C-alpha positions as CSV (number, residue, x, y, z in Angstrom):
1,M,14.7,-46.7,67.4
2,M,13.9,-43.3,65.9
3,R,14.9,-44.4,62.4
4,R,12.3,-47.1,62.7
5,L,9.7,-44.5,63.7
6,F,10.5,-42.4,60.6
7,E,10.3,-45.6,58.5
8,W,6.9,-46.3,60.0
9,V,5.7,-42.7,59.4
10,D,6.8,-42.9,55.7
11,E,5.0,-46.3,55.3
12,N,1.8,-44.9,56.8
13,I,1.9,-41.8,54.6
14,Q,2.5,-43.9,51.4
15,A,-0.3,-46.4,52.3
16,Q,-2.8,-43.6,51.7
17,A,-5.2,-45.2,54.1
18,F,-6.4,-41.8,55.4
19,L,-8.2,-38.9,53.9
20,P,-5.9,-35.9,53.4
21,S,-7.9,-34.0,56.0
22,N,-7.4,-36.7,58.7
23,P,-5.6,-35.2,61.8
24,F,-3.5,-38.4,62.1
25,L,-2.1,-38.0,58.6
26,K,-1.4,-34.3,59.3
27,A,0.6,-35.3,62.4
28,L,2.6,-37.9,60.4
29,G,3.3,-35.2,57.8
30,Y,4.4,-32.8,60.5
31,I,6.9,-35.5,61.7
32,Q,8.1,-36.2,58.2
33,E,8.7,-32.5,57.4
34,R,10.8,-32.1,60.5
35,K,12.8,-35.3,60.2
36,D,16.2,-33.7,59.5
37,G,15.9,-31.3,62.4
38,L,14.8,-34.0,64.7
39,M,17.7,-36.2,63.7
40,V,20.2,-33.4,64.4
41,Y,18.6,-33.0,67.8
42,L,18.6,-36.7,68.5
43,D,22.2,-37.4,67.2
44,D,23.9,-34.4,69.0
45,P,23.3,-34.1,72.8
46,D,24.6,-30.5,72.7
47,V,21.7,-29.3,70.5
48,P,19.0,-27.7,72.7
49,I,15.4,-28.9,72.3
50,D,14.2,-25.4,71.5
51,T,15.4,-22.1,70.2
52,N,14.2,-20.0,73.2
53,H,17.8,-19.0,74.1
54,V,18.3,-17.6,70.6
55,E,15.0,-15.8,70.6
56,R,15.8,-14.1,73.8
57,V,19.1,-12.9,72.5
58,I,17.7,-11.5,69.2
59,R,14.8,-9.8,70.8
60,A,16.8,-6.5,70.6
61,I,17.0,-6.7,66.8
62,P,13.3,-6.0,66.1
63,M,13.5,-3.2,68.6
64,G,16.3,-1.7,66.6
65,R,14.3,-2.0,63.3
66,K,12.9,1.5,63.8
67,N,16.4,2.9,64.0
68,G,17.1,1.3,60.7
69,T,14.8,3.8,59.0
70,F,17.5,6.4,59.7
71,C,20.2,4.5,57.9
72,W,19.9,6.5,54.7
73,T,20.4,3.5,52.5
74,E,19.4,-0.1,52.3
75,L,23.1,-1.0,52.4
76,G,23.5,0.9,55.7
77,A,20.6,-1.0,57.1
78,Q,22.1,-4.3,56.1
79,Q,25.4,-3.3,57.8
80,I,23.6,-2.5,61.0
81,A,21.8,-5.9,60.8
82,I,25.2,-7.6,60.4
83,V,26.6,-5.8,63.5
84,Q,23.4,-6.6,65.5
85,S,23.7,-10.2,64.6
86,L,27.4,-10.3,65.6
87,L,26.6,-8.6,68.9
88,A,23.7,-11.1,69.6
89,T,26.0,-14.0,68.8
90,C,28.6,-12.6,71.2
91,R,26.0,-12.5,73.9
92,L,24.8,-16.0,73.1
93,H,28.4,-17.3,73.6
94,D,29.3,-15.1,76.6
95,V,31.8,-13.2,74.6
96,N,32.5,-9.6,75.5
97,P,31.5,-7.7,72.3
98,Y,34.0,-4.9,72.8
99,D,37.0,-7.4,73.1
100,Y,35.7,-9.4,70.2
101,L,35.2,-6.5,67.8
102,V,38.5,-4.8,68.7
103,D,40.4,-8.1,68.2
104,V,38.7,-9.2,65.0
105,L,38.9,-5.8,63.3
106,Q,42.7,-5.8,64.0
107,R,43.1,-9.5,63.0
108,V,41.0,-9.7,59.9
109,G,43.5,-8.1,57.5
110,E,46.1,-10.7,58.2
111,H,44.0,-13.7,59.0
112,P,43.9,-16.5,56.3
113,Q,40.7,-16.4,54.3
114,A,40.5,-20.2,54.4
115,R,40.1,-19.9,58.2
116,V,37.6,-17.1,58.4
117,H,35.3,-19.3,60.4
118,E,37.8,-18.9,63.3
119,L,36.6,-15.3,63.5
120,T,33.0,-16.1,64.4
121,P,32.3,-15.4,68.0
122,R,31.8,-19.1,68.9
123,V,35.2,-20.2,67.5
124,W,37.0,-17.0,68.4
125,K,36.1,-17.6,72.1
126,T,38.1,-20.8,72.1
127,L,41.0,-19.6,70.0
128,F,41.6,-15.9,70.8
129,A,39.5,-14.8,73.8
130,D,42.3,-15.5,76.4
131,K,44.7,-13.1,74.7
132,P,42.7,-10.7,72.5
133,M,44.5,-8.1,70.4
134,R,44.1,-4.6,72.0
135,S,43.8,-1.2,70.6
136,D,46.5,1.5,71.1
137,L,43.9,3.3,73.3
138,H,43.8,0.3,75.6
139,H,47.5,0.3,76.1
140,A,47.8,4.1,76.4
141,H,45.2,4.3,79.2
142,G,46.1,1.2,81.2
143,G,43.1,-0.7,79.9
144,I,39.6,0.2,79.1
145,K,36.8,-0.7,81.5
146,D,34.3,-3.4,80.4
147,A,32.0,-2.0,77.7
148,G,29.3,-4.6,78.5
């Protein structure tokens, strides 16, 4: 059904029956420009209709931008951005950031490079979250309270 809609949109744009300033033509162009994203949404029922959930999670990143001015170097600011992105992704997937970072930082040296995607918060949650690697501090002090 939707494929037919996109075909109809393409046909009407190619027909050039409207002036470029016509609002209908602009609407068709809008649909045509977003075809790939719309198809992902329509083909996968797990894809949300909007990105509001992501925008809420990353709201803290612009707030931390001012702190980035104290990073001394551009590389330092980039590293902070990477960490903020990881933390936001952890929150997005209901992963405890402390458990995630402790586990991944211990695991990364021995984890196969070809499977590095397994260390992203989303995949890590399904593979390692049930039994995360712990730091020596965790074991020495009978566990560390939730850092959330």
